[in-house]
N, C-alpha and C positions, 0 to 999 in steps of 0.2 A: 589282301592277303598275299604274302610273298615268301617263298622259301629261299634259303641260302642268302639271306640279307645281312646276317651278322649284326643283329640289333643289340645295342647296349641297353642296360636297365633303364637309363634315362630316356632313350628313344622309345622303348616299349611303353613307358608311362606317357610319353608324348603322343603315341599312337592312340592310346585309350582316351585321350582328351578330345572332347567334341570341338573345342576351340583351338585345335592345333595350329591352324593357320596364323592366328594372332600370336600364339606362343613362339612360332618359328620365324616369322617374317617381320613382325612388328605391325603396328596398326595401319600405317600408310599403304604398304603393299598388300596387307591382308584384305583391305577393302577392294582393291583392284582384282585380286584373285577370287574373292568370294562372289564378286559380281558375275564371274563366268561360271562358277560351279553351282548349278541349280540343285544338285544332289550331293552337296559336300558333307552335310552333317551326318555323322556316323560312318563315313567312308573309311575303308581299310587301306591305308597307304603304307608302303614299305619304307624302311630306312633308306634303301638305295634311291627310291623315288624322291624322298625328301632331300637327300643330298644332291641329286641331279637338279632338282628344281631350285635349290638354294644356289648352286653354282651358276645356274642359268640366269638368275635374277641379279647376280653380281656384275654381269656383263652390261655394257652400255648399249642402248638401243636393241636389246635382245628381242628377237621375234617371239611373240606369245604363242608358243605351240606346245609346251610341256605341261599340259594340264590333263592328266589321265582321267579325271572324273567329270569332264565337260559333258553335259547332256541337256539340251534345250527341251527335249520331250515334245516334239511337234504333235505326235499322236497320243500323248498322255495329258494334254492340257486340261487341267482340272478347273473348270469354269467356276468363278471368273478370275480367281487370284493368279494362277499360274499362266493362264492365257494372256492376261494383261502384262504380267512380268516378262513373258517371252517377247511380246511386242515391244515393250520398253527396252529390253535388252538389245533387240535387233537395231533399234534406233540409236542407242547410245554407243554401241560397239559394232560398227558396220563391218569390221574385219572378221567378226566371229564366223560368219558364213564361209569366208575364204579359208579360215583355219580349219573348219570342220568339213570342208569339201573333200569328198572321198576320192582317193586316187589322184589328187592334183597337188601341185606344189613341189618343192624340192625335197621335203622330208617325207619320202614314201617309206612304207613299212618294209623292212629288210626281208629278204627271202628266207633267211634262216630262222625266222620267228614263225610260230604256228598259232593261229587264232581259232579257238574252239568255242562254239556257242551252244549252250544247252537250254532248250525251251521246255519248261515243265510246269505243272500245275502248282499253284500257290500252296496247296496242301501236301505237296510231296517233299517237304523239308528242304527248301532251296538252299538255306545256309549250310546245312550239314552236307548236302550233295555237292556244293561248291568245294567244301573242304575235302570231301572224299575223292573227287576227281583231281583236285589239286595235289593231293598226296600220292595219288595213283600214277599220274603221268611222270615219266622219267625225263627230267629237263634240268639244266643248270639253274634256271630262275623262272619264276612264274608270277604273273600278275593276274588277279581275279577281281571282278566286281559284278554286282547284280543290279538289274533294272527291272522294275515292274512295268509290263507292257500290255498291250491289247492286240489280239489278233483281230481278224474280221468279225469275230463273234464273242470271244471269251478273253478274260484277263489271264495272264500267266507271268512267270518270272523268267527272265533271260539271264543266264549265267555266262559271263565272258571270261574265258581262260586264254591268256596269251603267254606262250612258253618260248623259251630261247635264252640267249645270252642276256645278262643283266643290263647291258648297254642298249639293247634293242627292244626289250619288252615294254618300255615306257614311251615309245613313239606311237604315233597315231596308227591304229590298225583297224581300218574300216572294212577290209575285205576278210571274209571268213573262209577258213579252210574246211572245217567240219561242222555240221549242224546236227546235233542230237535232239530228238523230239520225243516227248513222252506220250503224245497223242497227235493224231493226224490233224486235229483242229488247231494245233499250236504251230503248224508249219508257217513260218513268217520270215521276213527279212531275206527271202531267197535272192533278192536283187543284189545283196552284198556278198554272195558266194563267189569265190574265185572260179576261173575257168577250170573245168575238170575237178571241181570240188566234190564233197561227199555229204549226203544226207542219210542219217540212220534214224529210223522212226519206229516206235512201238505201235504195231497195228495188228488187231485180231482178224483182219480181212485178207482176202486173196490179193494177189498183185494187181489185178485189174480194178478191184473195188478200192484199194488204197489209192491207186492213181486217180480214179474218179473223184475221190474225196479231197484231193488237193485243189486249192483255189486256182482258177484259170490263170491268174498272174503268176502263181508259183510254177505251174506247168510250162508256161512260156519261158520263164527264166531257166528252168531245168533243161529244156530243149536247146535254148540259145547258148548256154554255157556248157552243155554236155556233162551235166552233173550226174554222178553215180548215186543211185537210190537203193538203199538196203532196208529191209523190214525184219522185225523180230517180234514174235508174239510174247512180249514180256508180261502182259496182263494175265495170260493163262498160267504162266509159271508162278506168278505171285499169288494168284487165287488158290492154286493147288498147294502152295507151301505155307501160307500164313493164315492166321485166324481173323485178325482185325484189319480194317482199312489202313491204319497207320503202319502196321507191320507189312502189309501188302505193298505199300509205297516203297519201302526199303527194298523188298525183294524185286520189285519191278525195275527200280533204278540199277540194282546190281546186275540184273539180266541185260539191261541196256548197256551197262558198263562192259559186260562181257562181249556184247556184240561189237562195241567200239574197239575192244582189244583185238578181236578177231579180224575186223576189217582193216584197222590201221596197223596191225601187227605190233601191238604194244606188248612188250615183254612183262613178265611178272604177274603176280596175283594180288588181289586187293586186301589180303589179310592184314598186312602192316598198316595200310591206310585206314581200314576199318577199326583197328585197335586204337589208332590215334584219335579218330573221330568219336568212337563210342566209349573210349576210355576203359575198354575191357576187351577180352578176347572175343573175336567175332563168332556168332553162332554158326554152326555147320550149315544150316539151311541157306544162309546168305552166300556162303562160298559155293554152295551147290547151284544157286540161282545164277551166279556169275558164270560158272562152267556151262550151264544149260544155255545161257545167252550166247556164249561163244560157239556152241555147236548148232544152234537153231537159226542163226542169222542167215538171211537169203537175199541175193541181189535181185532187184526188179528191173528187167530189161524193158523199159517203157517204150522204146522204139518199136518193139514187136507187139505191143498191145493194140487192140482195135481202137478206132477213133472214139473220142470221148463223146457220149451222148447224155445229155441231162437237160435241165430246164434252160431254155434259151432265153437270154436276156433280151427284153424288147428294145426296139430302137429308141423309144422314149420311155423313161422310167415312169411307172404309174404313181399317182399321188398316194402317199401312205394312207392306210385304211382309217386311221384315227382322225384325219383332217376332215372336219365336218363341212358339208356344202352349204350350211345355213349360217355361217359366221358373218360378222359385219364387214370383214376384210378391210379394216381401217389402216393397215400398214403400220401399225404401232408395234412395239416390242412384244405385245401379247397376241399378235396375229400369227398363228402357226403356218397358215398358207403362204404368207409373205416370207416367213423365215425359211420355209422349205425351198421356195424359189431362189432365195439369195444365199442360203448357207447349207441347208440340209442336202440339197441336190449334189453339191460339190463334195460333201463328205461321203455320200453314197457312192459316188464315182471315184473316190480316193483322189480327188483333185483339190484338197483343202489348201494346198500351197498357193492356188490361184485366188484364194479368198482375200478380199481387201479387209482392212481393219474394220471389224464389226462394231457398229455403234452399240450393240447390245452388251458388249463388254463394258462400256462406259457406265451404263445404267445398272449393271449387275442383275440382269433379269433374263429369263428365258421363257418362251411360250410353253404352255402346258403340253404334255404328251409327245414331246419331240423324240423320245426314245423309240417311238414307233417308226421313225425314219429308217431304222435298220430292219432289214428283212433277214431273219435267221433261218429261213427255210433251206437254203443251200448247205447249211452246216450240219444237218441232221445225219446221224448214222442210223439211229433207231428212233422210232416215234410211236406213241401209243395208238392202239386201235380200240374203238369203243364198240362193244357188243351190246346193243340195246336190249336184247332179249333177256340178259342176265341182270339188268340194272333195277334196283329197288328205290332209286332216288333218295339215297341216304344223305348225299351232299358231302361226304368226306373228301371226294376227289377234288371238286371245284373249290372247296374251302381251303384246302391245303396246297394247292398249286402255287408255288412262289412266283410264277411268271404270268398269272392270270390267263393261262392258255386253255382253260376249259370253260368257256362261257356257256351258260345254260339259259334256256328260255322255256316258258310255259305259254301255250297258245291253243286256240281253237283250230279246227280244220279249215274254217273260213279264213282265219288269219294267215295260215300257211299258204293257201291257194292264192290269196291276194298278193302276198309277198313274192311268190314265184311269178305271177303275172306282171308285177311291177318290174322285176329284174328282166323279164323277157321284153317288156316294153322299152327298156333302156337299149335294147338291141333292135329296136324298130319292129318288134313283133306285136301285132294287135289281134284282138279277138272280135269277131263279128257274130257269127251264128252261135258259137259256143258260149258267148256272153249271156245269151238268153237261157241257156241250160245249166249255167254253173251253179245255181242254187240247188238244183236236183242232184248234180254231181257231188256237191258238198254234203248233202244229207246222206247219200249212199256211202260216201267215204267214212262219215262218222259212224254209220250203222255197222260197217265192216270192221272199223276199229274196235267197236264195242263187242263184236262177236268173235273176231279172229285173233286179235292181238292179246298177248305177245307170242302166241304159239307159232304162227306161220307168217306173220307180217313183221318185218324188221325195218323196212325203209319206206319213206314216203312215196318214192317212185313206184314201188310194187303195189302199195295200197291204192294209189290213185289210178294206176293202170287197170287193176282188177275192177275197180268201180266204174271206170269209163267204159270198159268192154261190156260190162253188164248193162250199163245205161244204153249203149248203142244197140245191144241185142234187143232190149225192151222197146226201143224207139221205132224199130222197123223203118228206118229212113231209106230213101233211095240211095243209089250208089254215089251220085254226085254230092249229095248232102253229107253222106258218111265220110267221103273223102275230104271234104272241106273241114268237117269237125275233127277228123283225125289229124289233119295238117295243123290246125290251130292248137290242138292238144299236144302234139309232138313238139311244137315250138316252146311250150312251157315245161314239158316233161324233163329236159336235161337239168333244170334247176331243182327238181325234186328228187332226182335219182341219187341213191346212196345217202339221202338225208335221214339220219337215224331217228326213230320214234320210240318213245317209252310210254306205255300205259301204266301209270303208277297208281297205287292205292290212294295216296293223298290227293292227287290232283284230278284223277279221272273217276275211279270207282266210287269214292265217297260222295263226290258231288253229283255223279250220275244217279246214284241211289236216291238222293234227295230230290233231284229234278232232272228228268230225262232230257238229254241234249245239251247239258251244261258241262259235261266232262271235258277236261283240257289235257292235251298231250304235252310231253316234255321231251326236250332234246338236248344232248350234250355234244358240243362240237370241239374238235381240237383246232386251235388257232396255230397254223404252221408258221406264221410270221414271228411269233414270240416263244414258242415251245423250244426248250433246250435239251429235251430228251433225257431228263434226269431220272425218269421212271418212278418218281415219288408217288404219283397217282396210282400206278400199278401196284406198288407195295402196300398202299393203304386201303385199296378197294376190298371190302369183305365179300363181294358178290362175284368176283372174277369177271367183272364186266369190262376190264381194261387189260389188254395184253400188249406186248412189245412186238413190233414188226419192223422190217427193214424199210427205211424211208426212201422208197423208189419215187422217181419223178411223177408217175401216174398217181401215186398215193398223195403226194403233196398237192398236185393239181386238184384232185378231188376234194381235199380238205379246204383248199382256198375257195372252191365253189360253195361248199357247205357254209363256210364262215360268211361269205357274201350274202347268202340267203338268210342266215340268222340275223345279220345286222338290219335286214329289211323288215323283220317281224316287229310288231308293236312292242313298245317298252312295257314291262311289268311294273306297276306302281307298288310302293311299299304297303299301301292299304290292302292290296290283293292278298298278301300273305298273312295278315293278322289272324284271319279265321283258321287258316291251316296250322299256324303255330299254336293256337289255343285249343286245337282238337286233341291234344295229347296231355297226359299228366306230367310229362317231362319236356317242357317247351325248349329247353336248351338244345336238344337234339335237332330241332327244326328251325332254330335261329338262322341256320345256314341258308334257308329258303330266301332270306332277305338279299342274299348275294345274287339271286337270279336277276335282280334289277341290274341292267348292264352298266348304268352310270355308277352305281356303287361298286360293282365288280371291277370295272376299269378305273377305279381310283388310282391304281397303279397298272397301266396298260401293258407293261412288259417291253422287251426289246433292249433293255439296258445292259450294262456290263457286270451285273451281279453274277456270282458263281452259281452253277447249276445246283438245284436242290437246296438253295439258301433258306435256312430257317429265319434269318434276319428279315428277308423279304416277306416271308409268310407272316411274321409277327406284325410288320408294318402294314402289310396289305389288309389284314384283319382289322387293325386299329383304324386305318383311314376309312375302310368300308363301313365300320360301325358308326363313325361320325357322319359319314355321308348318308347312311340310312336314317340317322337321327335328324339331320338338317333338311333333308329333301321335303318332308311334309310341311315344314315351316316355310320354306321357300314357295311351295305350291300355295299355301294359305295366303302368303303375301301377294302372290300374283292374282289369286282370286279376289282379294280385297281391292287390288288395283283395277281389275276388270269391272268389279261392281261400281267403283267410283266413276270410272270412265263412262259406263252405261248410264248411270244416274245423271252425270253432267251432260251427256249428249241428249238425254231425254229432256232435261230442263232447258237446254239450249233450243231444242226443237220447239218446246212449248213457248219460249220467249219469242222465237221467230214467228210462230203462228199468231201470237198476240200482236206482233209488230205488223204483220200483213193481215189485218182484220178486214176481210172483203165483205162488207155489208151488202153491196150492190154488185152482183156478179156480172150483170149486163154491162154496167159502166166499166168494170175492170176488163171485160172481154173486148169492148170496143177500143179501149186504150192499148190493150195488148196487140190487137190486130193492126193498129195504126203504126206499130214499130216497124222500121225498115232494117235492112241488113247493116246500115251504117250507124244505127243508134246504139246506145249503151246496153241494150238488152233488157231483160226482165228486172235486172238490178235497179234500173232507173225507176221502174214502176214501184218496186218495193221501197226504194228510197223516197220516192214522192209520196207514197202512202204513209210512210213512217213520219215524214215531215209534218203531216197533218196532226200528229199527236203531240201533246204537251210534254210527254215523258220520253220523247224520241231519243234525246241525247243520253239520258240516264240508261235507257234500255240498250242503246248502242254500246256504251261503255261496259255494261254488264255482259253483253254478248261477246265483246272482245275479250273480257276477262275469262269468260267460260272457254272461249276458243283457244286462248293461249294456254290455259291450264290443261285442257284436253290434249293439246299437242305435246306439252311437256310430259304428261303422264303416259302418253303412248310411246314417247321416246324412252322414258324410264322403263316401261314394260319391255320394249325391244332389248334394252340393255340387260335386263334381268333374264329374259328368255334366251337370248342368243349370245351376247357377249362377243368378244373379238374372235373366239374360237368356235362359235356355234353351239357350245354346251351350256351357255348361260354364265352369269356372274359367278365367280368362284365362291363357294361357301366356306372355304378354308384357305389359310396361308401357312406355309411351313418355314421354319427357321431351324437350321441344323448345323452341326459341326461334323463335316465329312472326313472323319479319320478312322483308321483301323477297319473294323468290320462294316463301316458305313461309307468307305471311300468311293464305292461305285455310284453313290448318289449324285456326285457332282462332276461327272465326266462330260466336258463340253464336246458337242452341242446337244447332249442327250439328257433331257429332263424326264426322269422316270415317273413323275407324278402328274396328276390331272389338275394341279394347283400351282400358283406362283410360289417361289421359294427364294431364300437367301442362305448362302453358306457363310458362316461366321465362326470365329474362334470362340473358345469356351468363355472367355471373359466378356464377350460382346453379345452373348445370346439373349440375355434378358432385355437389354436396351433395344436390340434389333427387333425382338418380338413385340415389344410395346410400340415401337415405331411403325411396324407393319400393321398392327391392329388399328392404331389410330388412323393410318393412311387408308385402310380398307373401309373403316367406318366413315371417314370423311367423304369418301366417294359415294356412299349410300345416303348421307344426310340430305342432299337435295331431294331425293325420292321421298323420304319420310316427310320432309317439309312440304312438298307438293301435296302429299296425301292429307296432311293437317290442314293445309289451305283449302283443299277440296271439301273436306268435312265442314269446315267453317262456312264456306260459300253455300253449300247445300242446305245448311241450317239457317240461311238468311243472315249470316254474320251476327247472330244473336250471341254466339260464344266466340270472342276474339281468340285467334290462334297465335301461339308463340313459337317462333322457329327454334329448332335445336341446333346448337353449335358444337356439341361434344357428346360423348357417349353417356356421361352422367346425367344429361338432361333428357334422356329418352325414357319412355315408359317401359314397364316390364315386358309388355307385348312387343314393343319396338326393339327392345334389346334381344329378344328371342330371334328376331330376323337377322341380326348382325352376324357376320362370319366369326369363325373361331380360328385361333392361331395355335399351332402345335410346335413346340420346341422339342427337337429330336436330337439325342446324343447317345453315345454308348457309355457304359459304366466307367470306362477308362477316362473319359472326358469329364464326367460328373465330379463335382467337388462340393464340400459342405457349404461353401459360400453361396452357391446357387440356391440352396434351400432357403437361406435367409432372404434372398431377393425374391424368391418364389412366394414367400409368405407375406410380402408387403403390398401386393396389388390385388384388386378386387374385380379383375376382368377375366373373361373366359379365355385365358392364355394357358393352355394345358401343356404339361411336360410329359414326354415319352422317353424313358431311359431304357436302352436295349442292353441286356446283360451280355457282356463280353468277357467276363472274368471266369475262365475255365477252371480256376482253382476254387471258385466260390467262397472267397474270404470276405466278401464285401456285399452289403445289403442296403442300398439307398432307400428302399421302401421303409425299413425300420427307422431310418433317420427322419423320413418324411412324417412318420407317425408323431413326431414331436410337435407338429402343428395340429392341434386337436380340432381346429375349425376347418380343415381342408380334407376333401375326399382323397383317399389313397387306394390304388389298385395294384395288386401283384398278380399278373396274368401269364398264361402260357398258351401258345398256339396248339399244344396238344389237347387242350380243352377249349376248342374254338367256339362252341356254343355258349359257354359261360363267358368267354372273352367278349363276344359280340353283345350279349345281354348285359353284362356288368357295365360296359362302357356306355351303352345306350341309357341305362337307368341312372348311372352315377353322373354323367356329363349333361344331364337334362337341364340343369339349372345354370346359373351365371357364375358359380364359384370355379376357380381353377382346379383342375384335377391332376394328380400326380400318378403316372402309370409306369410301373416297372415290369417289363416284359422279358420273359426268357426267350432266347433265340440261339439256335445252334447253327454254326457255319460249318457244314460237313468237311470241306477241304481244309479248313484251318484247325479243326478239332479231331481229325482222323476218323471221321464217321463216313460211312458210305453215303453217297449223295441222295439215295432214295430212302435213307433211314432217319432223317432229321425228326420226323413226326414221332417215331418210336422213342427217340432220345428225349424229346419234349415230354412225352407221357411218363417215361421212366424217371425224369427229374422230379415230377410231381409225386409219383408213387413212392419214391425213395426218400421223400421229405427234403430233398436238396433244394427244390424250388416250389414250395407249397403255394397254392392259389388262394388268395383272400382279398377281401375289400373292406374298407373302413368308410362309413358314411356318417358324418357328424350330424346330419339332419334327420337321421332315422329314429333316434330314441335318446332319452336323457341318460339311460344306463349304458355304460361303455360296452358291456357284453352284447347288447342289442345292436350297437353300431358296427361291431366287428363280426364278419361272416367268413366262416371256414367250410361251409357246407359243400362247396364244389370239390373238395378233396376226397379221395377214396378213404373210407374207414377213418373219419376224423377223430373218433373216440380212442383209437389205438395208437400205440407208439409206431408200429410198423404195419405195412400192408402185407397180408398173407396171400400167397398164390399157390397153385399146384403145378409142379413140373412133372413131365412124363419121360421116363427113360425108356426109349424104344428099343434099346439094344437087348433088353431082356424079354422073355416070353413067359407069361403075358407081360405087357408093358408095366413097369413099376411107376406108381404115382407117389411123388415126394411133396410133402407140405413144406413150404419154404417162405421165409419172411424177407422181404426186400429191405435193403439198407442203402445208404449213400455209396457204399463200396460197389454195389452192382451198377450204379451210374458211372462211377469213376473208372471202372474196368473198360468202358467203351471210349474213354477220352484219351487222346494221345498225350496230354500233359501228365497223365497218371500212369502211363504204360509201364514205367520202370518200377512201380510199386506193387506189381503182381508177378507171380511166377507159378507155373504148373506144379502140382504136387505129384511126385513120382509114387507109383504104387508101393514101393518099398518104404516110403516115409509114412504111409497112412497108419494111424492108430486111433485109439479112443480118446486121445488128447487133443484132437482137432474138433473145434466147435465153430458152428456158423457164426458170423459176425453178430447177428441179433442175440444169439445165446451167449456169446462171449461178453457182450456189453452188460448183460444182466448178472454176471458173476461178480462176487466181491473182488476188490482190487488185489488182494493177496492171492486169490486163486487164479487170477488172470496171468500172473507171472509164470504159472506152471503149464499153461495150455497154449494152443495156437489158433488164431482165427482164419477162416477161409470162406470163400463164396462159391456158389455153383454158377458157372458161366454157360450160357446157351449160345452156340455159334450159329452162323447163317444156315448151316446144314442140319439144324435141330439136334446137334450132339451136345451132351452135357460134359463139362470139365470142372474140376475142382482146382481153384487157384488160391494160393497163399496170399495173405494180405499184409502189407507193411504197417508199421506204427503210424506213419503219416496218414494213411487212409483211416485208421482207427481214430486218430485225432479229429479228422473230418467228420466221422460218424458221431462222435461225442458232441461236437459243436452243433451239428444239425439236429441231433436229438434234443439238446438243451433249447435251441431256438424253437423247435416244434412244440416243446412243452410250454414255453412262454406264450406262443401264439394261442394254444388251446386255453390257457388261463385267461388271456385277454378276451377271447371270444366266449368265455363261460362254458366251454365244452367240458372241462373238468374242474372240480373245486381245488382249493389248495391242498397240499399234502395233509391227509388226516392226522398222521402222527405229529406233524409240525403244528397243525391247528390245535390238537388236543393239548400239546405242551404249552402253546401260547395261551390257551384258555385257562389251563391250570395256573399258569403264572398270573394271569389277570385276576382269577378268583382268589388266589392266595394273597395277592396284593390288596384286593378289595377287603378281604377278611382281616388282614393285618391293620389296614386303615380303620375299619370298623371297630376292631378290638381296641385300638389306641383311643379312638373317639369315645367308646364306652368307658374305658378306664379313666379318661379325663373327666367324663361326665360324672362317673361314680365318685371320684375323689372330690370333685367340686361340690357335689351334693352332700357328701359326707362332711365336708368342712362347714357347709351351710347348716346341716343338721346339728353338728356339734355346737356351733355358735348359737343356734336357736335353743338347743337343749340347755346350754349354760345360762343363757339369759332367762329362760323359763324356770329353771331350777332355782336360780337366785331370787327370782321374783316370788315364787311360791314360798321359798324358805323365809324370805323377809315378811311375807304376809302371815305365815304361821307364827313366827316369832312375835310379831306385833300383836297378834291375837292372844297369844299366851301372856304376853306382857300386860295386856289390858285385863285379862282375867285375874291375874295376880294382884293388880293394883286396885281392884274394885272391893268395897266393904261387904261383910257378910250380910248386913241388914240393908244393903243397898247403898251405903256410904263409901267414902274412900277409905282404904286401908292405910295403915301406917307404912311409910317407905322403909325398906330394910336398910 
């Protein structure tokens, strides 16, 4: 973007062309320039820039420096494509680093140009804000460009504005004069600030708290360069002035713009710039926010602040928590421990420039769970606090946490004690005398938990301390013994302190009633390594068991201790929760208990670059966890069969060995045994000698060798399945995805956010890559299956010859169930109809997951997928997580590929508050924007039985009816209201301009709610106005007018909902239409019958007429002949005379 460039219409057209390089320079020079410009496509280049570059390239031996969009993206490398491109670019163009070297070379940035960088959230309208600041700044010429970047913890967009004379703004400007930041967490690139530069940051904290939240490297740069630091509480201004998050973003940036104007003494007001950007007169509230920002900005004198005190970084970085100690450590590309030592450590220390060319780039693979290399605990401003006494174990919080930061565990008192003892033992603390009394201590703790919780016991430390004191009192031990016992107990107590305990009805009370002593406690722990402080769990908790507190260092330390203890507790198997889930009439509400299994819950362990409160991550997390809970029992069954075969083979081998060493005369064997000296071959010589006496010795030896080799191979197979390279076992799934748009965070090198191997491919290569991955994973497992087949045949005495399997189609159904699954993940922008055709051609368990990223909701891939009547199709929402888990488990249980279309809100991109994604998910289902359904072709022959809509609220009705309460009146007024897609759209930034508040003077009886409006005849709709009732975050009700575009959306969704109900058999066809069609069919049948009867009648009539004519003439002839005979006869019997 550039002002005052004097562009001609032809140049304007050229700027809008994505291939402007080819159009301007020609193919030869275009290739050279395109090689440098990694972010060229869609770049906004001015006419002056094009003319300058053109003149530059006409010169002979021109130095290559005039490329304003050069960006190699060292911290943005999206593995593996961009990382390999960057390394290739560095090899082919060695002068590139010299060209990009900051502050070096002859072409330095002129002093009369000013470089402003604005770091803001992706959801704060970066493109519009760049235009706003660009038109607000007073300058002869301005160049602007945007880059998506990553801070130490979160993604953000960096807007670069370079102002000054047109001849200077296109030179390299690596030093920044002013840095504007919308959040303290986005303070980055401080090393590029000039001496005595300026930082203006939006911060709701005090000066000292703001300074503490800046990263240590940033504080060092600020001190070294004497940077001025200013703060303004733009968030408070925005919250007070605006209703929705999208509107609040505008007000916050205007307040920040006002602070910039005050600090930099920028003249003028933003009304003209706002009018250009918004294409209308700016609202008064935005101008007020600008003025408030000017008045409230304050300078922070960091030199006067006390020394910074926070978490001290250890001299040696600890191993990330997700790296298991039980891996094979084979130093392959799937070994996370080796990857941490060679790559992850350097990225944690921000020394990735010292990383040599990584061989993992060449194989396009990453170990699982490498996103946990990042520790997000220093980034916290606020963090949840768990109040165990209020918790009912409903599971809403841990199921909807997008960061998997609320791991939950169910355990006995003995499990908890042993876990604490284990952690204490790692610090060389052992139990001697207390070890003999720990069973009594455990019984006392359980008894107190049954009697006192949850009234006055909240933490394990308090519970165990009370029980220990009671035990010591009853023990009457001497002083020395008591001191020893207390010393041993106090060595374990720190690991139990503050560990939250929940005595729930499902896990403790019910089981305790059935059998005393079997009750199990529950605990929810905040994982500080991955939590991003989005507060989604706080907003969703119905029990007020989670509250927001300041993330002080002592709080973070305590959470890390709790998390360490939780990981030492025994794993909860999936079979543990089957009884709990079946105890209720609505098992969907308790499907979340399956996520208590840590391996399922950490299918996405967190720590990645996803946005806080991401609904996309929640949808993917629930999907992967559902598959994990489905495949875990199968893998365990496989291992049990392996163990059984190994045991049988070892038993048979021992029997063969006993037969080989048949000692009939023990005295003779003993004498020969005692005669052996230290230099002889040992007892093996006796066994060999004894064996040689038998005629079958060679055959038995071969058989023993065969058994031994097979046992060894099966044990190696078992170790591979149980441990794998990462200590978590062989991966039960593989992922192939297209990391674009809302899924771009999935492929940031070197952070793999999944517990499984993955490939990042373009949309056209997804199907082939998925098939290749599936075949490769199956090929790795075929030797194990063949060894098991061989073992079965050997144990049966080779009566049944075994056949090795070479591909998936040659496996039995049971063996196929052990094979891994492959998931193809894409967003709805990437999805295309051609993929449906390729999806329909294979018969392997390669499942498709499409994430809904169409905020306009004009596209429905699931309805396309219904065209394949032999494939299961699911349309799911994280807002109904119980159904999501159950539907996937039940539908994906077979070998058919499943198509899953999942709703997913990205708050920052859709203008939703980061803690409100779950509400919007539920609203999408309730308003019929995104109904939940499933299609199972194997369920029934009748189509209506295959199609299930039962998970939706009020599936028989057009709209869901709710009750709103107007608290402004006394007593509160209760309003019955029907939800429509308009209520969903009012919260989406893409639809913000389609609503406006209704002034009291406008109100009349001609306003109808959208649901009532749609029921009116079309002629009457022209004379009335539709509206919705909007409930804001402060529980206030507003009436908003609705545009015709929103009404069109409502009509479309109502028609689709009607179609889905017809497919599911929820409603019959339209009775009037059905009656008309029936009458038409009856009339048609009557007409046809009438015609047939008429034909039959006429035919019969003709037949009768012919018969009558023949009969009449026959009888007439007979009568005439009779008369003739009478007349010709004589009176006396002779003949009469002829007349």
